C-alpha positions in Angstrom: -31.0 -14.0 -55.8 -34.1 -15.4 -54.1 -32.3 -18.7 -53.5 -29.3 -16.9 -51.9 -31.7 -14.9 -49.6 -33.5 -18.1 -48.7 -30.2 -19.8 -47.7 -29.2 -16.7 -45.7 -32.6 -16.8 -43.9 -32.0 -20.5 -43.1 -28.6 -19.7 -41.6 -30.1 -17.0 -39.4 -32.8 -19.4 -38.2 -30.2 -22.0 -37.3 -28.1 -19.4 -35.5 -31.1 -18.0 -33.5 -32.1 -21.5 -32.5 -28.7 -22.1 -30.9 -28.8 -20.1 -27.7 -25.2 -20.9 -26.8 -23.9 -19.6 -30.1 -25.9 -16.4 -29.7 -24.5 -15.9 -26.2 -20.9 -16.4 -27.4 -21.5 -14.0 -30.3 -23.2 -11.1 -28.3 -23.2 -11.5 -24.6 -19.5 -12.5 -24.1 -18.1 -9.5 -26.1 -20.5 -7.2 -24.2 -19.3 -8.6 -20.9 -15.6 -8.2 -21.8 -16.2 -4.7 -23.1 -17.9 -3.9 -19.8 -14.9 -5.2 -17.9 -12.3 -3.3 -20.0 -14.5 -0.2 -20.1 -14.7 -0.1 -16.3 -10.9 -0.4 -16.1 -9.9 2.1 -18.8 -13.0 4.3 -18.4 -11.5 5.7 -15.2 -8.1 6.3 -16.8 -8.4 10.1 -16.4 -8.8 9.9 -12.7 -6.2 7.1 -12.4 -6.2 4.2 -10.0 -7.8 4.5 -6.6 -6.8 3.4 -3.1 -3.3 2.2 -3.8 -1.7 1.0 -0.6 1.1 3.4 0.6 3.0 2.6 3.7 3.4 5.9 5.6 5.4 7.0 8.6 5.4 10.6 9.9 8.2 10.9 12.5 8.4 14.7 12.3 6.6 17.2 14.6 6.7 19.9 12.0 3.3 21.2 10.7 4.3 20.5 7.1 4.5 16.8 7.9 0.9 16.8 9.2 -0.2 18.8 6.1 1.3 16.2 3.8 -0.3 13.4 5.8 -3.7 15.1 5.6 -3.5 15.7 1.9 -2.5 12.1 1.2 -5.2 10.8 3.5 -7.9 12.7 1.5 -6.7 11.9 -2.0 -8.4 9.1 -3.9 -5.2 7.7 -5.2 -3.8 6.4 -1.9 -4.9 4.4 1.1 -2.3 5.2 3.8 -1.1 2.2 5.8 0.4 3.3 9.1 0.8 0.0 10.9 1.4 -3.7 10.3 0.0 -6.8 11.9 2.3 -8.9 14.0 2.2 -12.6 14.6 -0.4 -12.2 17.3 -2.7 -10.2 15.1 -1.9 -6.9 16.9 -1.6 -3.7 14.9 1.9 -2.2 15.5 2.8 1.3 14.2 5.6 1.4 11.7 9.2 2.4 12.5 12.0 3.0 10.0 12.9 -0.7 10.0 9.5 -2.4 9.8 8.2 -0.1 7.1 11.0 -1.2 4.8 10.3 -4.8 5.6 6.7 -4.2 4.8 7.6 -3.1 1.2 10.2 -5.9 0.8 7.6 -8.5 1.5 5.3 -7.2 -1.1 2.6 -5.9 1.2 2.8 -2.4 -0.3 4.5 -1.1 -3.5 6.0 1.9 -1.8 6.5 3.7 1.5 6.9 7.4 2.3 8.8 8.3 5.5 8.9 11.8 7.0 12.0 11.6 9.2 12.4 13.5 12.5 14.7 16.0 10.9 12.5 16.5 7.8 12.0 20.1 8.7 13.9 21.9 11.5 14.1 25.4 12.9 17.2 26.2 10.8 16.1 24.6 7.5 14.4 26.2 4.5 13.9 22.9 2.7 12.2 19.5 3.3 13.8 16.1 3.6 11.8 13.0 2.8 12.6 9.3 2.3 10.8 7.1 -0.3 11.2 3.3 -0.5 9.7 1.4 -3.4 9.3 -2.0 -5.1 8.8 -1.4 -8.9 7.1 -4.8 -9.6 4.5 -2.8 -11.6 6.1 0.0 -13.5 2.9 1.8 -14.5 1.7 1.8 -10.9 5.0 3.1 -9.6 5.0 6.0 -12.0 1.6 7.0 -10.9 2.6 6.8 -7.2 5.7 8.9 -7.7 3.8 11.5 -9.8 1.0 11.9 -7.2 3.5 12.1 -4.3 5.6 14.7 -6.1 2.5 16.8 -6.8 1.3 16.6 -3.2 4.8 17.4 -1.7 5.4 20.3 -4.2 2.1 21.9 -3.1 3.4 22.1 0.5 6.9 23.3 -0.3 6.2 27.0 -0.9 4.7 27.6 2.6 7.6 25.7 4.1 10.2 27.7 2.2 8.5 31.0 3.1 8.2 30.0 6.7 11.9 29.2 6.7 12.8 32.5 5.2 10.5 34.3 7.7 12.3 32.6 10.6 15.7 33.6 9.1 14.4 37.2 8.7 13.2 37.3 12.3 16.5 35.8 13.5 18.6 38.4 11.7 16.3 41.5 11.7 13.9 40.8 14.5 10.1 40.8 14.2 9.7 44.6 14.3 12.4 45.4 11.8 11.1 42.7 9.4 7.7 44.2 9.5 9.1 47.7 8.9 11.1 46.4 6.0 8.0 45.0 4.3 6.2 48.3 4.9 9.1 50.2 3.3 9.0 47.9 0.2 5.2 48.6 -0.2 5.7 52.3 -0.1 8.6 52.2 -2.6 6.6 50.1 -5.1 3.5 52.4 -4.6 5.6 55.5 -5.2 7.1 54.4 -8.5 4.4 52.2 -10.0 1.3 54.2 -8.8 -0.2 51.2 -7.0 -2.3 51.3 -3.8 -0.3 49.9 -1.0 -3.5 48.0 0.2 -3.3 45.9 -2.9 0.3 44.8 -2.1 0.2 41.8 0.1 3.2 40.2 1.8 2.9 37.0 3.8 2.9 37.7 7.5 6.1 37.0 9.3 4.0 34.7 11.6 1.5 33.2 9.2 2.4 31.6 5.9 -0.7 29.5 5.3 -2.1 31.8 2.6 1.2 31.8 0.8 0.9 28.1 -0.1 -2.5 28.6 -1.7 -1.1 31.3 -4.0 1.7 29.2 -5.3 2.1 29.1 -9.1 3.5 26.4 -11.3 6.7 28.4 -11.8 7.1 28.6 -8.1 6.8 24.9 -7.8 9.6 24.4 -10.3 11.8 26.7 -8.2 10.9 24.9 -5.0 12.2 21.6 -6.4 15.6 22.8 -5.5 14.7 22.9 -1.8 13.4 19.3 -1.6 15.7 16.5 -0.5 13.7 13.5 -1.8 15.8 10.4 -1.0 14.5 7.3 -2.8 15.7 3.7 -2.5 14.6 0.7 -4.5 14.3 -2.2 -2.0 13.4 -5.1 -4.4 14.5 -6.1 -7.9 17.7 -4.0 -8.1 19.7 -6.9 -9.5 17.2 -8.1 -12.1 18.6 -8.1 -15.6 15.3 -7.6 -17.4 12.6 -6.2 -15.2 9.9 -6.0 -17.9 10.3 -9.6 -19.0 10.5 -10.8 -15.4 7.2 -9.1 -14.6 5.4 -10.3 -17.7 6.5 -13.9 -18.3 4.2 -15.5 -15.7 1.0 -13.8 -17.1 1.7 -14.6 -20.7 2.7 -18.2 -19.9 -0.5 -18.8 -17.9 -2.7 -17.5 -20.8 -1.0 -19.7 -23.4 -1.2 -22.7 -21.0 -4.9 -22.3 -20.5 -5.5 -22.1 -24.3 -3.3 -25.3 -24.8 -5.0 -27.3 -22.0 -8.5 -26.2 -23.1 -7.9 -27.4 -26.6 -6.5 -30.7 -25.2 -9.4 -31.2 -22.8 -12.1 -30.7 -25.4 -10.5 -33.3 -27.6 -12.8 -35.7 -25.7 -15.6 -34.6 -28.0 -13.5 -35.5 -31.1 -12.8 -38.9 -29.6 -16.5 -39.4 -28.9 -17.4 -38.5 -32.5 -14.7 -40.8 -34.0 -15.8 -43.7 -31.8 -12.6 -44.0 -29.8 -14.4 -43.5 -26.5 -16.9 -46.3 -27.2 -14.1 -48.7 -28.1 -12.2 -47.8 -24.9 -15.4 -48.3 -22.8 -15.9 -51.7 -24.4 -12.7 -52.7 -22.7 -12.4 -53.2 -18.9 -11.7 -49.5 -18.4 -14.0 -47.2 -16.4 -14.9 -43.6 -17.1 -13.0 -42.5 -14.0 -9.8 -44.1 -15.3 -10.2 -42.3 -18.6 -10.6 -39.0 -16.8 -7.6 -39.6 -14.6 -5.5 -40.5 -17.7 -6.6 -37.3 -19.4 -6.0 -35.3 -16.3 -2.5 -36.6 -15.7 -1.6 -36.2 -19.3 -2.8 -32.6 -19.5 -1.1 -31.8 -16.2 2.2 -33.2 -17.4 1.8 -31.4 -20.7 1.1 -28.1 -18.9 4.2 -28.5 -16.7 6.4 -29.2 -19.7 5.0 -26.2 -21.6 5.5 -23.8 -18.6 9.0 -25.2 -18.1 9.9 -24.6 -21.7 8.5 -21.1 -21.7 10.5 -20.2 -18.5 13.7 -21.8 -19.9 13.4 -19.8 -23.1 12.7 -16.7 -21.0 15.9 -17.4 -19.1 17.9 -17.8 -22.3 16.4 -14.9 -24.3 15.7 -12.3 -21.5 18.1 -13.4 -18.8 15.2 -14.2 -16.4 16.7 -15.7 -13.2 14.9 -19.1 -12.8 17.6 -20.9 -10.9 17.9 -18.8 -7.7 14.6 -20.1 -6.4 14.2 -23.2 -8.5 12.4 -25.3 -5.9 9.7 -22.7 -5.4 9.3 -22.2 -9.2 8.9 -25.9 -9.8 6.2 -26.1 -7.1 4.4 -23.2 -8.7 4.6 -24.8 -12.1 3.1 -28.0 -10.8 0.3 -26.2 -8.9 -0.5 -23.9 -11.9 -0.6 -26.9 -14.3 -3.0 -28.7 -11.9 -5.3 -25.7 -11.7 -5.3 -25.1 -15.5 -5.9 -28.8 -16.2 -8.9 -28.9 -13.9 -10.2 -25.7 -15.6 -10.0 -27.5 -19.0 -11.7 -30.6 -17.7 -14.5 -28.6 -16.3 -15.2 -27.0 -19.7 -15.5 -30.5 -21.2 -17.8 -31.6 -18.4 -20.3 -28.7 -18.6 -20.3 -28.2 -22.3 -22.6 -30.2 -24.6 -20.6 -29.7 -27.8 -17.1 -29.0 -28.8 -17.9 -25.5 -30.1 -19.5 -24.6 -26.8 -16.4 -25.7 -24.9 -14.1 -23.7 -27.1 -16.3 -20.6 -27.0 -16.8 -20.7 -23.3 -13.1 -21.5 -22.8 -12.0 -18.5 -24.9 -14.3 -16.2 -22.9 -13.1 -17.4 -19.5 -9.4 -17.3 -20.5 -9.7 -13.7 -21.8 -11.7 -12.7 -18.7 -9.4 -14.3 -16.2 -6.3 -13.0 -18.0 -7.6 -9.4 -18.1 -8.8 -9.2 -14.4 -6.2 -11.6 -13.0 -3.2 -9.3 -13.8 -1.8 -10.9 -16.9 -2.2 -7.8 -19.0 -2.1 -4.9 -16.6 -1.8 -4.3 -12.8 -4.9 -5.3 -10.9 -4.5 -2.0 -8.9 -5.8 -0.1 -12.0 -9.2 -1.9 -11.7 -12.2 -0.8 -9.7 -12.6 -2.3 -6.3 -15.3 -4.9 -7.1 -13.2 -6.2 -10.1 -10.1 -6.5 -7.8 -12.2 -8.7 -5.5 -13.2 -10.9 -8.4 -9.6 -11.1 -9.6 -8.6 -13.0 -6.5 -11.0 -15.7 -7.5 -9.0 -16.5 -10.6 -6.2 -19.0 -10.9 -4.3 -16.4 -13.1 -4.1 -14.0 -10.1 -2.6 -16.5 -7.7 -0.2 -17.9 -10.3 0.9 -14.4 -11.3 1.4 -13.4 -7.7 3.4 -16.6 -7.0 5.7 -16.1 -10.0 6.4 -12.5 -9.0 7.2 -13.6 -5.5 9.7 -16.2 -6.7 11.2 -14.4 -9.7 11.0 -10.8 -8.7 11.3 -10.9 -4.9 13.3 -14.1 -4.5 10.8 -15.3 -1.9 11.5 -18.7 -0.2 9.0 -21.6 -0.5 7.3 -20.7 2.8 6.2 -17.3 1.5 4.4 -18.9 -1.5 2.5 -21.5 0.5 -0.7 -19.4 0.3 -0.4 -19.3 -3.5 0.3 -23.1 -3.7 -2.6 -23.8 -1.3 -5.1 -21.7 -3.3 -4.0 -23.2 -6.7 -4.2 -26.8 -5.4 -7.5 -26.0 -3.7 -8.9 -24.7 -7.0 -7.7 -27.8 -8.8 -9.3 -30.1 -6.1 -12.7 -28.4 -6.1 -13.0 -28.0 -9.9 -11.8 -31.6 -10.5 -14.4 -32.9 -8.1 -17.1 -31.0 -9.9 -15.9 -32.3 -13.3 -15.8 -35.9 -12.2 -19.4 -35.7 -10.9 -20.5 -34.1 -14.2 -18.7 -36.7 -16.3 -20.4 -39.5 -14.3 -23.7 -38.2 -15.6 -22.6 -39.0 -19.1 -22.7 -35.6 -20.7 -19.6 -36.3 -22.8 -19.3 -40.1 -22.9 
């Protein structure tokens, strides 16, 4: 037993002497738990500051009340204007607000039309336009909107009934009718008339605050909530179309990371030394590795999307040119990521461990697993620094929205820029001879 304990002690000494191994064992899991905890820890309160395009074209008080409530809720950030080509902020109209959603600038839009609530109505008319590119996010938006609108309906309904009473009975007769009802109830149920409160015929504000859940269910019948899906109506498999890009990128990064760190194996086996003995420079070796991994990444992504098209009927042909450009740019960015791991790591185990950490981190905060809108604001800012975010956004633009090439130029530019910067850093590191 003493011999076994001595061997165990030896293993712990070796482990504690390897700072990188200790970091991969403890610090990386703690960091990932902190990220996921910050995301799911606020699940009870839900996501915050979701962009909601909003247009109130009604002069009725209920429209202002709905706008006020939505402006103060943590769930939404109301967007009431768009930026034109000159950089000017232009208020929405019924056409531009729909275009705003179609282009992916917001997931949904709420419009309170001019005839939402008129002098002769007892109900409310609203229009809701949406793009369900993120199903979970859309359910939350619709749920919070429904709750907000339902809270305003009782007062609107009572106000409408009050106006009808005044129209048919007159203000004096209506007041006398309420007084008679109070007296009748007091006589037969032995209740003080002072405790019987009817909403005033000219003030219905208090009625809304006393609304019960049963009343809200009743008032659903007086709500004309017209909804229209603007994007993705003809997609055969929405879930697969939303998810294929994220999963493809995660698997691609694992593949290219493993391929890139193969430089350590070649060094240990002596292959690198034999290559360097020939008239071949380190830069040429790196470029051959880079181009090989990039072509491998492109082939892998292509195969994944082709199988997605066959198995899940994902439409990859309608915008084939844009999709191919994204596949090339994503392959370049992922290849540069793998090469950087090889350049900054001293051992193969370090490269694999660091690669696993970065892949999981970028996949989780980049939108491959769940919508970035569910994350706290500071994590959303970091997500835009990842190649997963820009790849995912580009794939959604092409596959979900059918965007032309000009609309994905920002995504292509960022991915190519990431590839250029990281590749330059990797080449400088390799010239220092860390790997060969």
